[in-house]
C-alpha positions as a LaTeX table, in Angstrom:
\begin{tabular}{lrrr}
\hline
Residue & $x$ (\AA) & $y$ (\AA) & $z$ (\AA) \\
\hline
Met1 & 129.59 & 118.36 & 68.77 \\
Thr2 & 131.26 & 115.26 & 67.35 \\
Ile3 & 129.39 & 112.32 & 65.86 \\
Asn4 & 130.45 & 110.09 & 68.74 \\
Ser5 & 129.25 & 112.56 & 71.39 \\
Thr6 & 125.93 & 112.92 & 69.55 \\
Lys7 & 125.49 & 109.15 & 69.53 \\
Ala8 & 126.35 & 109.00 & 73.24 \\
Thr9 & 123.80 & 111.72 & 74.02 \\
Lys10 & 121.07 & 109.91 & 72.09 \\
Ala11 & 121.97 & 106.64 & 73.81 \\
Asn12 & 121.70 & 108.30 & 77.23 \\
Glu13 & 118.35 & 109.84 & 76.33 \\
Lys14 & 117.08 & 106.47 & 75.14 \\
Asp15 & 118.31 & 104.83 & 78.34 \\
Asn16 & 116.61 & 107.49 & 80.48 \\
Asn17 & 113.36 & 107.13 & 78.55 \\
Thr18 & 113.48 & 103.36 & 79.01 \\
Lys19 & 113.97 & 103.75 & 82.76 \\
Lys20 & 111.04 & 106.19 & 82.95 \\
Thr21 & 108.84 & 103.79 & 80.98 \\
Arg22 & 109.75 & 100.91 & 83.30 \\
Ala23 & 109.03 & 103.06 & 86.35 \\
Arg24 & 105.66 & 104.08 & 84.94 \\
Ser25 & 104.94 & 100.49 & 84.04 \\
Ala26 & 105.71 & 99.27 & 87.57 \\
Glu27 & 103.61 & 102.07 & 89.04 \\
Asp28 & 100.73 & 101.30 & 86.68 \\
Lys29 & 100.88 & 97.63 & 87.61 \\
Gln30 & 100.77 & 98.50 & 91.30 \\
Lys31 & 97.76 & 100.74 & 90.78 \\
Gln32 & 96.01 & 98.05 & 88.75 \\
Met33 & 96.71 & 95.45 & 91.41 \\
Gln34 & 95.18 & 97.76 & 94.00 \\
Arg35 & 92.07 & 98.12 & 91.82 \\
Ile36 & 91.85 & 94.34 & 91.61 \\
Ile37 & 92.10 & 94.07 & 95.41 \\
Asn38 & 89.53 & 96.81 & 95.99 \\
Tyr39 & 86.94 & 95.40 & 93.60 \\
Gly40 & 87.72 & 91.85 & 94.67 \\
Arg41 & 87.08 & 92.74 & 98.31 \\
Glu42 & 83.81 & 94.38 & 97.33 \\
Leu43 & 82.63 & 91.32 & 95.39 \\
Phe44 & 83.69 & 88.87 & 98.10 \\
His45 & 81.69 & 90.91 & 100.62 \\
Glu46 & 78.71 & 91.09 & 98.30 \\
His47 & 78.58 & 87.52 & 96.97 \\
Gly48 & 80.59 & 85.47 & 99.46 \\
Val49 & 83.21 & 82.86 & 98.63 \\
Ser50 & 80.91 & 80.54 & 96.69 \\
Gly51 & 79.28 & 83.33 & 94.69 \\
Phe52 & 82.50 & 85.07 & 93.72 \\
Ser53 & 84.14 & 84.41 & 90.35 \\
Met54 & 87.20 & 85.78 & 88.57 \\
Arg55 & 85.11 & 86.25 & 85.43 \\
Gln56 & 82.73 & 88.43 & 87.39 \\
Leu57 & 85.68 & 90.47 & 88.69 \\
Gly58 & 87.08 & 90.81 & 85.17 \\
Arg59 & 83.80 & 92.30 & 83.95 \\
Lys60 & 83.76 & 94.70 & 86.87 \\
Leu61 & 87.28 & 95.84 & 86.05 \\
Glu62 & 86.75 & 95.71 & 82.28 \\
Met63 & 89.73 & 93.38 & 82.03 \\
Ser64 & 90.11 & 90.21 & 80.00 \\
Ser65 & 90.55 & 86.98 & 81.94 \\
Ser66 & 94.04 & 86.49 & 80.52 \\
Asn67 & 95.11 & 89.94 & 81.69 \\
Leu68 & 93.56 & 89.45 & 85.12 \\
Tyr69 & 95.46 & 86.19 & 85.59 \\
Asn70 & 98.69 & 88.06 & 84.96 \\
Tyr71 & 98.14 & 89.63 & 88.39 \\
Val72 & 96.62 & 86.79 & 90.44 \\
Asp73 & 96.58 & 83.06 & 89.70 \\
Asn74 & 93.09 & 82.36 & 91.05 \\
Lys75 & 90.51 & 83.59 & 93.53 \\
Arg76 & 92.31 & 81.93 & 96.45 \\
Glu77 & 95.40 & 84.01 & 95.72 \\
Leu78 & 93.24 & 87.11 & 95.44 \\
Trp79 & 91.65 & 86.25 & 98.79 \\
Tyr80 & 95.07 & 86.16 & 100.44 \\
Ala81 & 96.09 & 89.43 & 98.74 \\
Ile82 & 92.99 & 91.11 & 100.21 \\
Val83 & 93.29 & 89.61 & 103.69 \\
Lys84 & 97.04 & 90.29 & 103.81 \\
Gln85 & 96.46 & 93.96 & 103.03 \\
Asp86 & 93.71 & 94.23 & 105.65 \\
Phe87 & 95.80 & 92.49 & 108.31 \\
Asp88 & 98.78 & 94.71 & 107.46 \\
His89 & 96.53 & 97.73 & 107.97 \\
Phe90 & 95.33 & 96.34 & 111.30 \\
Ala91 & 98.90 & 95.57 & 112.36 \\
Gly92 & 99.91 & 99.13 & 111.51 \\
Glu93 & 97.20 & 100.47 & 113.79 \\
Leu94 & 98.27 & 98.09 & 116.58 \\
Thr95 & 101.90 & 99.16 & 116.20 \\
Ser96 & 100.90 & 102.82 & 116.53 \\
Val97 & 98.86 & 102.05 & 119.65 \\
Leu98 & 101.64 & 100.01 & 121.27 \\
Ala99 & 104.25 & 102.67 & 120.48 \\
Glu100 & 102.31 & 105.25 & 122.48 \\
Leu101 & 102.03 & 103.08 & 125.60 \\
Ser102 & 104.58 & 102.77 & 128.35 \\
Gly103 & 102.38 & 101.31 & 131.09 \\
Asn104 & 101.93 & 97.77 & 132.28 \\
Phe105 & 100.29 & 94.96 & 130.37 \\
Ser106 & 96.86 & 95.75 & 131.79 \\
Glu107 & 96.92 & 99.09 & 129.96 \\
Ile108 & 98.29 & 97.50 & 126.80 \\
Leu109 & 95.67 & 94.77 & 126.87 \\
Asp110 & 92.87 & 97.28 & 127.29 \\
Lys111 & 94.08 & 99.23 & 124.27 \\
Leu112 & 94.43 & 96.04 & 122.20 \\
Val113 & 90.86 & 95.02 & 122.94 \\
Glu114 & 89.66 & 98.55 & 122.24 \\
Gln115 & 91.46 & 98.55 & 118.88 \\
Tyr116 & 90.02 & 95.13 & 118.03 \\
Phe117 & 86.47 & 96.33 & 118.67 \\
Ala118 & 87.05 & 99.60 & 116.80 \\
Phe119 & 88.34 & 97.72 & 113.76 \\
Ala120 & 85.30 & 95.45 & 113.76 \\
Ser121 & 82.88 & 98.36 & 114.19 \\
Glu122 & 84.50 & 100.35 & 111.39 \\
Asp123 & 83.86 & 97.69 & 108.73 \\
Tyr124 & 82.24 & 94.45 & 109.88 \\
Gln125 & 82.36 & 92.79 & 106.45 \\
Arg126 & 86.10 & 93.31 & 106.27 \\
Phe127 & 86.49 & 91.99 & 109.83 \\
Arg128 & 84.34 & 88.98 & 108.97 \\
Met129 & 86.43 & 88.10 & 105.92 \\
Met130 & 89.63 & 88.37 & 107.97 \\
His131 & 88.55 & 86.38 & 111.01 \\
Leu132 & 85.51 & 84.23 & 110.25 \\
Leu133 & 85.55 & 83.04 & 106.65 \\
Ser134 & 87.79 & 80.39 & 105.13 \\
Pro135 & 89.65 & 81.08 & 101.88 \\
Pro136 & 88.41 & 79.55 & 98.63 \\
Val137 & 89.54 & 76.00 & 97.95 \\
Ser138 & 91.97 & 75.51 & 95.08 \\
Glu139 & 93.39 & 72.37 & 93.50 \\
Lys140 & 96.52 & 74.28 & 92.52 \\
Ser141 & 99.59 & 74.60 & 94.71 \\
Ala142 & 99.83 & 77.65 & 96.96 \\
Gly143 & 100.73 & 80.78 & 95.04 \\
Pro144 & 103.40 & 83.37 & 95.97 \\
Ile145 & 100.97 & 85.64 & 97.85 \\
Glu146 & 99.66 & 82.80 & 100.02 \\
Ile147 & 103.19 & 81.52 & 100.67 \\
Ser148 & 104.43 & 84.95 & 101.76 \\
Tyr149 & 101.44 & 85.60 & 104.03 \\
Arg150 & 102.32 & 86.03 & 107.71 \\
Pro151 & 99.93 & 86.96 & 110.57 \\
Ile152 & 101.78 & 90.12 & 111.63 \\
Ala153 & 99.03 & 91.29 & 113.98 \\
Ala154 & 99.09 & 87.99 & 115.89 \\
Thr155 & 102.88 & 88.22 & 116.19 \\
Leu156 & 102.58 & 91.68 & 117.74 \\
Ile157 & 100.12 & 90.41 & 120.34 \\
Ile158 & 102.24 & 87.33 & 121.12 \\
Asp159 & 105.28 & 89.55 & 121.64 \\
Ser160 & 103.26 & 91.72 & 124.04 \\
Val161 & 102.17 & 88.64 & 126.00 \\
Lys162 & 105.75 & 87.34 & 126.23 \\
Gln163 & 106.96 & 90.72 & 127.46 \\
Ala164 & 104.18 & 90.79 & 130.06 \\
Met165 & 105.29 & 87.38 & 131.35 \\
Lys166 & 108.89 & 88.58 & 131.49 \\
Asp167 & 107.84 & 91.70 & 133.45 \\
Gly168 & 105.69 & 89.68 & 135.83 \\
Asp169 & 102.40 & 91.23 & 134.66 \\
Leu170 & 101.13 & 87.79 & 133.59 \\
Pro171 & 101.72 & 84.36 & 135.12 \\
Asp172 & 104.12 & 82.15 & 133.18 \\
Gly173 & 102.43 & 79.85 & 130.72 \\
Asn174 & 101.93 & 79.18 & 127.05 \\
Pro175 & 101.63 & 82.54 & 125.22 \\
Leu176 & 99.37 & 80.94 & 122.61 \\
His177 & 96.83 & 80.11 & 125.33 \\
Tyr178 & 96.56 & 83.81 & 126.15 \\
Ile179 & 96.24 & 84.67 & 122.45 \\
His180 & 93.42 & 82.18 & 121.95 \\
Leu181 & 91.74 & 83.44 & 125.11 \\
Phe182 & 91.98 & 86.96 & 123.70 \\
Asn183 & 90.47 & 85.83 & 120.40 \\
Ala184 & 87.72 & 83.83 & 122.11 \\
Val185 & 86.59 & 86.76 & 124.24 \\
Ala186 & 87.05 & 89.55 & 121.68 \\
Leu187 & 85.72 & 87.60 & 118.70 \\
Gly188 & 82.79 & 86.34 & 120.74 \\
Ala189 & 81.88 & 89.89 & 121.72 \\
Val190 & 81.99 & 91.04 & 118.10 \\
Leu191 & 79.84 & 88.12 & 116.97 \\
Thr192 & 77.31 & 88.85 & 119.69 \\
Thr193 & 76.79 & 92.34 & 118.30 \\
Ser194 & 77.21 & 91.47 & 114.60 \\
Pro195 & 74.53 & 92.15 & 111.97 \\
Ile196 & 74.20 & 88.41 & 111.34 \\
Asn197 & 73.73 & 87.46 & 114.99 \\
Ser198 & 70.79 & 85.10 & 115.49 \\
Gln199 & 67.77 & 86.45 & 117.31 \\
Tyr200 & 66.59 & 84.47 & 120.33 \\
Gly201 & 63.30 & 86.21 & 120.97 \\
Glu202 & 62.09 & 88.78 & 123.46 \\
Asp203 & 63.41 & 86.87 & 126.48 \\
Phe204 & 66.98 & 87.22 & 125.12 \\
Pro205 & 67.08 & 90.50 & 123.18 \\
Ser206 & 70.01 & 91.59 & 121.05 \\
Ile207 & 72.45 & 94.21 & 122.35 \\
Glu208 & 71.69 & 97.68 & 121.03 \\
Asp209 & 74.37 & 99.73 & 122.77 \\
His210 & 77.48 & 98.08 & 121.34 \\
Gly211 & 79.83 & 100.67 & 122.84 \\
Ala212 & 78.64 & 100.03 & 126.38 \\
Phe213 & 78.85 & 96.27 & 125.85 \\
Phe214 & 82.39 & 96.45 & 124.47 \\
Gln215 & 83.41 & 98.58 & 127.45 \\
Phe216 & 81.91 & 95.95 & 129.77 \\
Val217 & 83.84 & 93.18 & 127.98 \\
Arg218 & 87.10 & 95.14 & 128.25 \\
Lys219 & 86.70 & 95.47 & 132.02 \\
Gln220 & 85.76 & 91.80 & 132.49 \\
Phe221 & 88.64 & 90.62 & 130.33 \\
Gln222 & 91.10 & 92.59 & 132.43 \\
Lys223 & 89.77 & 90.85 & 135.55 \\
Leu224 & 90.06 & 87.51 & 133.77 \\
Val225 & 93.79 & 87.77 & 133.06 \\
Lys226 & 94.80 & 89.19 & 136.46 \\
\hline
\end{tabular}
């Protein structure tokens, strides 16, 4: 083997090792970001917006503040990273549900409401953070995560409503009105059965059979939009 070919071989090996290191580094960063999101979600659920702090999260992760801020600018950015991931998960479930349906809008609507209730029942704290709580206030300009955030799940529902109008399954109107009606009914039903629902005394007892109540709401909502 000549000297030049030996040098070329070593250069190629060095280049390959560099690429592997970069790949590992990117993968490690992704894993660390997921840890930050997971622990951040847990602390937001446990302490709320006002009680949450990045310093507290850093201790939980055993990360220095300077290293933590290499991943997220502040707790508002972290909030959007968490909510974005949860909404993306919800949108993925909605997409799967819609892909399996070929019926009219009444069937689609019923499945959407069912999925909404199932998502809330699965993890109420996550649902609450997504739909009921406001993000932390920040004096800084919006960060890249907040800027890139898009409500994919809402877009899927709006598209379904527009298609229903086109097919004649819904009267023509403003699609956003139907979306807000959907949110008002579905969100109201979840709040009625939530762990933090106020108690009104024996004359107005809380609902114990959530499944039966959600089924009742689904049927009434279908009547409402016909």
